[in-house]
N, CA, C and O atoms as a DFTB+ gen file, in Angstrom:
560 C
 N C O
     1  1     145.054     -40.660       8.224
     2  2     145.190     -40.367       6.821
     3  2     144.668     -38.959       6.582
     4  3     143.567     -38.614       7.010
     5  1     145.449     -38.169       5.911
     6  2     145.087     -36.791       5.622
     7  2     144.641     -36.667       4.166
     8  3     145.214     -37.268       3.257
     9  1     143.596     -35.863       3.988
    10  2     143.127     -35.626       2.608
    11  2     143.777     -34.374       2.074
    12  3     143.806     -33.339       2.740
    13  1     144.280     -34.469       0.911
    14  2     144.888     -33.299       0.261
    15  2     143.906     -32.719      -0.734
    16  3     143.218     -33.434      -1.463
    17  1     143.865     -31.410      -0.739
    18  2     143.007     -30.742      -1.721
    19  2     143.670     -30.776      -3.086
    20  3     144.884     -30.619      -3.212
    21  1     142.883     -30.975      -4.062
    22  2     143.397     -30.960      -5.428
    23  2     143.568     -29.517      -5.855
    24  3     142.759     -28.658      -5.507
    25  1     144.611     -29.256      -6.601
    26  2     144.812     -27.887      -7.083
    27  2     143.968     -27.615      -8.319
    28  3     143.888     -26.479      -8.786
    29  1     143.342     -28.658      -8.844
    30  2     142.475     -28.462     -10.020
    31  2     141.136     -27.892      -9.603
    32  3     140.653     -28.124      -8.495
    33  1     140.538     -27.126     -10.534
    34  2     139.175     -26.659     -10.314
    35  2     138.215     -27.781     -10.627
    36  3     138.517     -28.674     -11.418
    37  1     137.076     -27.728     -10.009
    38  2     136.069     -28.738     -10.332
    39  2     135.607     -28.542     -11.765
    40  3     135.693     -27.442     -12.311
    41  1     135.126     -29.594     -12.357
    42  2     134.686     -29.493     -13.751
    43  2     133.522     -28.527     -13.897
    44  3     133.406     -27.873     -14.933
    45  1     132.663     -28.415     -12.903
    46  2     131.539     -27.478     -13.015
    47  2     132.031     -26.039     -12.950
    48  3     131.481     -25.171     -13.627
    49  1     133.052     -25.772     -12.150
    50  2     133.612     -24.419     -12.081
    51  2     134.313     -24.041     -13.365
    52  3     134.262     -22.886     -13.789
    53  1     134.965     -24.999     -13.986
    54  2     135.663     -24.736     -15.244
    55  2     134.669     -24.417     -16.351
    56  3     134.963     -23.612     -17.235
    57  1     133.504     -25.036     -16.310
    58  2     132.499     -24.759     -17.342
    59  2     131.800     -23.439     -17.101
    60  3     131.310     -22.824     -18.048
    61  1     131.742     -22.994     -15.880
    62  2     131.016     -21.773     -15.550
    63  2     131.715     -20.532     -16.091
    64  3     131.042     -19.595     -16.522
    65  1     133.035     -20.497     -16.083
    66  2     133.764     -19.309     -16.502
    67  2     133.466     -18.877     -17.935
    68  3     133.141     -17.708     -18.143
    69  1     133.560     -19.755     -18.937
    70  2     133.239     -19.311     -20.290
    71  2     131.800     -18.824     -20.414
    72  3     131.525     -17.892     -21.170
    73  1     130.886     -19.443     -19.683
    74  2     129.490     -19.012     -19.728
    75  2     129.352     -17.605     -19.179
    76  3     128.645     -16.780     -19.758
    77  1     130.013     -17.322     -18.079
    78  2     129.956     -15.982     -17.493
    79  2     130.587     -14.978     -18.449
    80  3     130.058     -13.883     -18.637
    81  1     131.706     -15.342     -19.049
    82  2     132.361     -14.455     -20.014
    83  2     131.469     -14.149     -21.200
    84  3     131.412     -13.011     -21.666
    85  1     130.770     -15.168     -21.692
    86  2     129.861     -14.978     -22.819
    87  2     128.703     -14.066     -22.435
    88  3     128.294     -13.207     -23.216
    89  1     128.179     -14.256     -21.236
    90  2     127.081     -13.405     -20.771
    91  2     127.525     -11.956     -20.638
    92  3     126.785     -11.041     -21.000
    93  1     128.724     -11.745     -20.122
    94  2     129.250     -10.380     -19.994
    95  2     129.422      -9.752     -21.366
    96  3     129.069      -8.590     -21.569
    97  1     129.965     -10.517     -22.313
    98  2     130.144     -10.010     -23.676
    99  2     128.805      -9.610     -24.291
   100  3     128.683      -8.533     -24.875
   101  1     127.809     -10.473     -24.160
   102  2     126.485     -10.172     -24.709
   103  2     125.898      -8.928     -24.037
   104  3     125.317      -8.078     -24.711
   105  1     126.046      -8.817     -22.711
   106  2     125.525      -7.649     -21.987
   107  2     126.187      -6.361     -22.475
   108  3     125.516      -5.338     -22.617
   109  1     127.480      -6.400     -22.731
   110  2     128.190      -5.214     -23.222
   111  2     127.704      -4.855     -24.624
   112  3     127.480      -3.681     -24.917
   113  1     127.536      -5.859     -25.498
   114  2     127.051      -5.598     -26.851
   115  2     125.645      -5.005     -26.845
   116  3     125.343      -4.108     -27.632
   117  1     124.792      -5.501     -25.963
   118  2     123.437      -4.953     -25.843
   119  2     123.504      -3.523     -25.300
   120  3     122.806      -2.639     -25.798
   121  1     124.337      -3.291     -24.290
   122  2     124.442      -1.970     -23.672
   123  2     124.898      -0.909     -24.670
   124  3     124.434       0.230     -24.624
   125  1     125.797      -1.279     -25.563
   126  2     126.286      -0.329     -26.560
   127  2     125.413      -0.294     -27.807
   128  3     125.735       0.405     -28.768
   129  1     124.327      -1.030     -27.800
   130  2     123.395      -1.010     -28.918
   131  2     123.893      -1.743     -30.146
   132  3     123.373      -1.525     -31.240
   133  1     124.885      -2.604     -29.994
   134  2     125.426      -3.326     -31.131
   135  2     124.593      -4.543     -31.509
   136  3     124.680      -5.030     -32.637
   137  1     123.786      -5.036     -30.577
   138  2     122.828      -6.098     -30.883
   139  2     121.515      -5.763     -30.199
   140  3     121.480      -5.080     -29.176
   141  1     120.450      -6.254     -30.780
   142  2     119.115      -6.051     -30.239
   143  2     118.790      -7.239     -29.336
   144  3     118.953      -8.384     -29.758
   145  1     118.329      -6.995     -28.095
   146  2     118.002      -8.112     -27.206
   147  2     117.009      -9.097     -27.822
   148  3     117.037     -10.284     -27.496
   149  1     116.136      -8.624     -28.705
   150  2     115.169      -9.513     -29.344
   151  2     115.859     -10.551     -30.221
   152  3     115.293     -11.611     -30.489
   153  1     117.082     -10.253     -30.671
   154  2     117.818     -11.179     -31.522
   155  2     118.401     -12.348     -30.739
   156  3     118.875     -13.309     -31.346
   157  1     118.383     -12.296     -29.434
   158  2     119.060     -13.303     -28.628
   159  2     118.315     -14.618     -28.535
   160  3     118.870     -15.598     -28.038
   161  1     117.086     -14.672     -28.994
   162  2     116.319     -15.908     -28.874
   163  2     116.746     -16.959     -29.877
   164  3     116.484     -18.142     -29.658
   165  1     117.397     -16.577     -30.979
   166  2     117.743     -17.532     -32.023
   167  2     119.090     -18.186     -31.855
   168  3     119.426     -19.076     -32.637
   169  1     119.876     -17.795     -30.880
   170  2     121.191     -18.393     -30.685
   171  2     122.291     -17.565     -31.319
   172  3     122.029     -16.528     -31.928
   173  1     123.510     -18.023     -31.174
   174  2     124.678     -17.281     -31.620
   175  2     124.707     -17.070     -33.126
   176  3     125.171     -16.024     -33.580
   177  1     124.231     -18.024     -33.916
   178  2     124.271     -17.877     -35.365
   179  2     123.504     -16.648     -35.835
   180  3     123.871     -16.044     -36.843
   181  1     122.440     -16.267     -35.120
   182  2     121.669     -15.091     -35.500
   183  2     122.445     -13.807     -35.249
   184  3     122.141     -12.780     -35.856
   185  1     123.438     -13.839     -34.371
   186  2     124.199     -12.640     -34.050
   187  2     125.376     -12.435     -34.987
   188  3     125.899     -11.326     -35.092
   189  1     125.800     -13.496     -35.669
   190  2     126.960     -13.407     -36.544
   191  2     126.551     -12.874     -37.902
   192  3     125.467     -13.198     -38.387
   193  1     127.403     -12.053     -38.538
   194  2     127.060     -11.552     -39.867
   195  2     127.059     -12.689     -40.883
   196  3     127.715     -13.713     -40.693
   197  1     126.305     -12.487     -41.969
   198  2     126.292     -13.494     -43.015
   199  2     127.678     -13.597     -43.625
   200  3     128.364     -12.595     -43.824
   201  1     128.072     -14.810     -43.912
   202  2     129.367     -15.037     -44.534
   203  2     129.158     -15.188     -46.033
   204  3     128.133     -15.713     -46.466
   205  1     130.127     -14.730     -46.834
   206  2     129.994     -14.944     -48.279
   207  2     129.837     -16.430     -48.556
   208  3     130.491     -17.273     -47.942
   209  1     128.957     -16.724     -49.492
   210  2     128.733     -18.115     -49.836
   211  2     127.681     -18.789     -48.982
   212  3     127.388     -19.968     -49.179
   213  1     127.098     -18.049     -48.019
   214  2     126.033     -18.625     -47.210
   215  2     124.830     -18.856     -48.118
   216  3     124.393     -17.927     -48.796
   217  1     124.288     -20.062     -48.148
   218  2     123.174     -20.331     -49.052
   219  2     121.937     -19.537     -48.668
   220  3     121.673     -19.301     -47.489
   221  1     121.192     -19.132     -49.670
   222  2     119.967     -18.392     -49.411
   223  2     118.872     -19.365     -48.995
   224  3     118.988     -20.578     -49.171
   225  1     117.825     -18.808     -48.447
   226  2     116.681     -19.607     -48.036
   227  2     115.595     -19.457     -49.088
   228  3     115.361     -18.358     -49.590
   229  1     114.946     -20.532     -49.415
   230  2     113.869     -20.470     -50.393
   231  2     112.525     -20.430     -49.684
   232  3     112.325     -21.063     -48.648
   233  1     111.616     -19.671     -50.268
   234  2     110.251     -19.564     -49.765
   235  2     109.333     -19.685     -50.963
   236  3     109.524     -19.009     -51.974
   237  1     108.357     -20.529     -50.851
   238  2     107.421     -20.731     -51.958
   239  2     106.012     -20.746     -51.389
   240  3     105.750     -21.386     -50.370
   241  1     105.106     -20.036     -52.055
   242  2     103.725     -20.047     -51.613
   243  2     102.898     -19.019     -52.346
   244  3     103.378     -18.316     -53.235
   245  1     101.632     -18.950     -51.948
   246  2     100.718     -17.978     -52.544
   247  2     100.992     -16.593     -51.972
   248  3     101.395     -16.453     -50.817
   249  1     100.770     -15.579     -52.790
   250  2     100.848     -14.194     -52.306
   251  2      99.577     -13.955     -51.512
   252  3      98.475     -13.951     -52.061
   253  1      99.747     -13.752     -50.194
   254  2      98.592     -13.611     -49.310
   255  2      98.236     -12.162     -49.026
   256  3      97.141     -11.877     -48.542
   257  1      99.157     -11.234     -49.325
   258  2      98.884      -9.812     -49.076
   259  2      99.917      -8.985     -49.822
   260  3     101.061      -9.407     -49.989
   261  1      99.511      -7.815     -50.265
   262  2     100.435      -6.851     -50.870
   263  2     100.429      -5.620     -49.989
   264  3      99.413      -4.934     -49.883
   265  1     101.560      -5.334     -49.353
   266  2     101.652      -4.164     -48.476
   267  2     101.823      -2.885     -49.278
   268  3     101.138      -1.888     -49.050
   269  1     102.757      -2.940     -50.225
   270  2     103.007      -1.795     -51.102
   271  2     103.668      -2.331     -52.365
   272  3     103.704      -3.543     -52.575
   273  1     104.181      -1.461     -53.195
   274  2     104.726      -1.899     -54.478
   275  2     105.905      -2.832     -54.376
   276  3     106.120      -3.646     -55.274
   277  1     106.680      -2.741     -53.306
   278  2     107.871      -3.588     -53.203
   279  2     107.879      -4.508     -51.989
   280  3     108.926      -5.041     -51.623
   281  1     106.720      -4.698     -51.361
   282  2     106.614      -5.640     -50.232
   283  2     105.354      -6.474     -50.385
   284  3     104.240      -5.953     -50.450
   285  1     105.564      -7.788     -50.440
   286  2     104.439      -8.714     -50.513
   287  2     104.555      -9.695     -49.348
   288  3     105.605      -9.808     -48.717
   289  1     103.467     -10.394     -49.079
   290  2     103.508     -11.466     -48.098
   291  2     103.272     -12.773     -48.839
   292  3     102.289     -12.930     -49.564
   293  1     104.188     -13.698     -48.643
   294  2     104.127     -15.004     -49.287
   295  2     103.843     -16.031     -48.196
   296  3     104.654     -16.251     -47.296
   297  1     102.671     -16.652     -48.300
   298  2     102.239     -17.611     -47.278
   299  2     102.352     -16.992     -45.890
   300  3     102.707     -17.673     -44.928
   301  1     102.050     -15.707     -45.787
   302  2     102.070     -15.003     -44.505
   303  2     103.418     -14.424     -44.113
   304  3     103.505     -13.736     -43.096
   305  1     104.474     -14.675     -44.879
   306  2     105.806     -14.146     -44.573
   307  2     106.049     -12.881     -45.378
   308  3     106.014     -12.924     -46.608
   309  1     106.298     -11.732     -44.705
   310  2     106.565     -10.494     -45.440
   311  2     107.927     -10.540     -46.134
   312  3     108.938     -10.895     -45.528
   313  1     107.930     -10.173     -47.418
   314  2     109.159     -10.170     -48.207
   315  2     109.336      -8.809     -48.860
   316  3     108.461      -8.343     -49.591
   317  1     110.476      -8.173     -48.592
   318  2     110.864      -6.918     -49.254
   319  2     111.626      -7.325     -50.500
   320  3     112.677      -7.959     -50.404
   321  1     111.114      -6.970     -51.668
   322  2     111.727      -7.387     -52.924
   323  2     113.002      -6.572     -53.138
   324  3     112.960      -5.352     -53.293
   325  1     114.131      -7.275     -53.142
   326  2     115.452      -6.639     -53.122
   327  2     115.767      -5.859     -54.389
   328  3     116.434      -4.827     -54.318
   329  1     115.310      -6.321     -55.540
   330  2     115.667      -5.669     -56.792
   331  2     114.579      -4.711     -57.276
   332  3     114.380      -4.526     -58.476
   333  1     113.883      -4.108     -56.313
   334  2     112.780      -3.207     -56.646
   335  2     112.695      -2.096     -55.613
   336  3     112.806      -2.344     -54.413
   337  1     112.500      -0.877     -56.080
   338  2     112.334       0.256     -55.168
   339  2     111.178       1.102     -55.685
   340  3     111.316       1.830     -56.668
   341  1     110.049       0.997     -55.016
   342  2     108.856       1.732     -55.435
   343  2     108.675       2.988     -54.585
   344  3     109.228       3.109     -53.491
   345  1     107.899       3.902     -55.111
   346  2     107.578       5.131     -54.383
   347  2     106.786       4.791     -53.122
   348  3     106.160       3.734     -53.027
   349  1     106.826       5.704     -52.164
   350  2     106.123       5.504     -50.896
   351  2     104.612       5.563     -51.098
   352  3     104.121       6.146     -52.065
   353  1     103.889       4.949     -50.171
   354  2     102.439       4.829     -50.279
   355  2     101.698       6.164     -50.202
   356  3     100.547       6.252     -50.627
   357  1     102.336       7.194     -49.670
   358  2     101.653       8.481     -49.566
   359  2     101.741       9.290     -50.862
   360  3     101.397      10.471     -50.883
   361  1     102.205       8.650     -51.945
   362  2     102.261       9.309     -53.253
   363  2     101.363       8.572     -54.233
   364  3     101.024       7.407     -54.025
   365  1     100.978       9.265     -55.308
   366  2     100.170       8.618     -56.356
   367  2     100.932       7.461     -56.991
   368  3     100.351       6.421     -57.299
   369  1     102.249       7.650     -57.187
   370  2     103.061       6.598     -57.788
   371  2     103.109       5.362     -56.889
   372  3     103.064       4.235     -57.380
   373  1     103.198       5.571     -55.577
   374  2     103.209       4.460     -54.629
   375  2     101.894       3.694     -54.635
   376  3     101.886       2.464     -54.595
   377  1     100.792       4.417     -54.686
   378  2      99.475       3.779     -54.762
   379  2      99.338       2.982     -56.058
   380  3      98.811       1.869     -56.064
   381  1      99.825       3.576     -57.168
   382  2      99.765       2.877     -58.459
   383  2     100.606       1.609     -58.448
   384  3     100.188       0.580     -58.977
   385  1     101.798       1.679     -57.843
   386  2     102.677       0.508     -57.771
   387  2     102.007      -0.604     -56.960
   388  3     102.070      -1.771     -57.344
   389  1     101.368      -0.251     -55.842
   390  2     100.684      -1.257     -55.019
   391  2      99.536      -1.899     -55.801
   392  3      99.379      -3.120     -55.793
   393  1      98.736      -1.070     -56.476
   394  2      97.610      -1.578     -57.262
   395  2      98.106      -2.520     -58.361
   396  3      97.512      -3.572     -58.597
   397  1      99.200      -2.135     -59.034
   398  2      99.763      -2.976     -60.085
   399  2     100.235      -4.312     -59.500
   400  3      99.996      -5.367     -60.088
   401  1     100.904      -4.264     -58.344
   402  2     101.395      -5.490     -57.708
   403  2     100.234      -6.385     -57.285
   404  3     100.322      -7.606     -57.414
   405  1      99.147      -5.798     -56.783
   406  2      97.959      -6.581     -56.411
   407  2      97.412      -7.309     -57.638
   408  3      97.149      -8.511     -57.589
   409  1      97.242      -6.569     -58.747
   410  2      96.713      -7.176     -59.971
   411  2      97.657      -8.247     -60.518
   412  3      97.211      -9.282     -61.013
   413  1      98.962      -7.990     -60.426
   414  2      99.973      -8.899     -60.958
   415  2     100.021     -10.217     -60.194
   416  3     100.194     -11.277     -60.795
   417  1      99.869     -10.158     -58.877
   418  2     100.084     -11.341     -58.043
   419  2      98.804     -12.016     -57.558
   420  3      98.870     -13.056     -56.902
   421  1      97.646     -11.449     -57.867
   422  2      96.377     -12.031     -57.391
   423  2      96.266     -13.496     -57.802
   424  3      96.314     -13.826     -58.988
   425  1      96.117     -14.370     -56.806
   426  2      95.949     -15.801     -57.051
   427  2      97.212     -16.511     -57.534
   428  3      97.145     -17.648     -58.001
   429  1      98.359     -15.848     -57.424
   430  2      99.604     -16.427     -57.948
   431  2     100.450     -17.074     -56.849
   432  3     100.431     -16.657     -55.691
   433  1     101.180     -18.092     -57.248
   434  2     102.175     -18.710     -56.384
   435  2     103.534     -18.197     -56.831
   436  3     103.839     -18.170     -58.024
   437  1     104.350     -17.789     -55.861
   438  2     105.679     -17.278     -56.186
   439  2     106.740     -18.094     -55.447
   440  3     106.472     -18.741     -54.435
   441  1     107.934     -18.036     -55.987
   442  2     109.099     -18.654     -55.353
   443  2     110.077     -17.516     -55.070
   444  3     110.441     -16.762     -55.973
   445  1     110.496     -17.399     -53.821
   446  2     111.398     -16.321     -53.422
   447  2     112.729     -16.899     -52.959
   448  3     112.771     -17.919     -52.272
   449  1     113.800     -16.242     -53.339
   450  2     115.135     -16.562     -52.850
   451  2     115.476     -15.497     -51.824
   452  3     115.708     -14.342     -52.180
   453  1     115.508     -15.873     -50.567
   454  2     115.758     -14.925     -49.489
   455  2     117.249     -14.794     -49.245
   456  3     117.992     -15.770     -49.339
   457  1     117.682     -13.581     -48.931
   458  2     119.103     -13.294     -48.754
   459  2     119.621     -13.608     -47.354
   460  3     120.830     -13.607     -47.121
   461  1     118.710     -13.874     -46.425
   462  2     119.132     -14.159     -45.064
   463  2     119.279     -12.923     -44.206
   464  3     119.863     -12.987     -43.124
   465  1     118.763     -11.803     -44.666
   466  2     118.789     -10.579     -43.858
   467  2     117.377     -10.009     -43.820
   468  3     116.506     -10.401     -44.598
   469  1     117.173      -9.080     -42.902
   470  2     115.847      -8.484     -42.743
   471  2     115.906      -6.974     -42.892
   472  3     116.932      -6.343     -42.635
   473  1     114.801      -6.418     -43.308
   474  2     114.582      -4.980     -43.328
   475  2     113.300      -4.759     -42.532
   476  3     112.204      -5.069     -42.998
   477  1     113.454      -4.225     -41.336
   478  2     112.356      -4.139     -40.376
   479  2     111.832      -5.543     -40.115
   480  3     112.606      -6.411     -39.712
   481  1     110.541      -5.798     -40.332
   482  2     110.007      -7.135     -40.049
   483  2     109.989      -8.026     -41.285
   484  3     109.435      -9.125     -41.252
   485  1     110.589      -7.559     -42.373
   486  2     110.479      -8.263     -43.651
   487  2     111.763      -9.004     -44.005
   488  3     112.866      -8.510     -43.767
   489  1     111.605     -10.188     -44.575
   490  2     112.729     -10.890     -45.186
   491  2     113.071     -10.132     -46.463
   492  3     112.189      -9.524     -47.070
   493  1     114.322     -10.157     -46.877
   494  2     114.739      -9.495     -48.107
   495  2     115.117     -10.565     -49.122
   496  3     115.855     -11.499     -48.810
   497  1     114.600     -10.418     -50.347
   498  2     114.931     -11.388     -51.381
   499  2     114.286     -11.041     -52.704
   500  3     113.616     -10.017     -52.836
   501  1     114.492     -11.898     -53.673
   502  2     113.873     -11.726     -54.982
   503  2     112.803     -12.791     -55.143
   504  3     112.933     -13.901     -54.626
   505  1     111.736     -12.442     -55.871
   506  2     110.615     -13.358     -56.059
   507  2     110.260     -13.447     -57.535
   508  3     110.359     -12.472     -58.280
   509  1     109.848     -14.631     -57.932
   510  2     109.433     -14.861     -59.319
   511  2     108.192     -15.755     -59.303
   512  3     107.937     -16.472     -58.336
   513  1     107.436     -15.695     -60.384
   514  2     106.283     -16.583     -60.492
   515  2     106.785     -18.015     -60.525
   516  3     107.729     -18.334     -61.248
   517  1     106.154     -18.874     -59.743
   518  2     106.593     -20.264     -59.628
   519  2     106.448     -21.013     -60.952
   520  3     107.270     -21.874     -61.266
   521  1     105.417     -20.696     -61.727
   522  2     105.177     -21.457     -62.954
   523  2     106.007     -20.984     -64.144
   524  3     106.381     -21.799     -64.987
   525  1     106.307     -19.680     -64.233
   526  2     107.023     -19.165     -65.408
   527  2     108.453     -18.730     -65.110
   528  3     109.277     -18.646     -66.021
   529  1     108.758     -18.451     -63.840
   530  2     110.087     -17.967     -63.491
   531  2     110.287     -16.480     -63.730
   532  3     111.390     -15.969     -63.531
   533  1     109.230     -15.766     -64.157
   534  2     109.346     -14.322     -64.390
   535  2     109.541     -13.597     -63.064
   536  3     108.781     -13.798     -62.116
   537  1     110.565     -12.754     -63.009
   538  2     110.929     -12.032     -61.786
   539  2     110.003     -10.832     -61.569
   540  3     109.823     -10.008     -62.466
   541  1     109.412     -10.740     -60.359
   542  2     108.482      -9.642     -60.062
   543  2     109.172      -8.284     -60.131
   544  3     108.593      -7.322     -60.636
   545  1     110.404      -8.196     -59.629
   546  2     111.133      -6.932     -59.671
   547  2     111.383      -6.464     -61.082
   548  3     111.281      -5.273     -61.373
   549  1     111.714      -7.405     -61.976
   550  2     111.940      -7.049     -63.387
   551  2     110.644      -6.583     -64.028
   552  3     110.660      -5.634     -64.813
   553  1     109.526      -7.220     -63.718
   554  2     108.244      -6.846     -64.310
   555  2     107.843      -5.446     -63.868
   556  3     107.435      -4.625     -64.690
   557  1     107.957      -5.172     -62.575
   558  2     107.570      -3.854     -62.091
   559  2     108.558      -2.794     -62.549
   560  3     108.390      -1.616     -62.232
């Protein structure tokens, strides 16, 4: 009795090809600087652009730090307030904006609607006082 070889590929070989193709694609995107290797830990969804209608993420907590006039930390998460643009910290106006934000948010709980994108290490979104709904960007 003679054994005939199957012309089909083994199931493990068939699964390997798409994986190799995906790895090559990712390597090319990294090489051309189109994606940051640090972004690869979150999976494919982190590499895809936001789609219209993607729901925002909510963050609620105490303001734990004020970096500058338009960046606060909520429960330790840095948030760049999207509807606010304050002067840089090396100016008198920037220092005043930070001082005002510190006084405004001291001991306060805020609710932030995050847009799902980042600016440097900060989440981007709008924040309002949890109890009154007053928007921090509008106040400043």
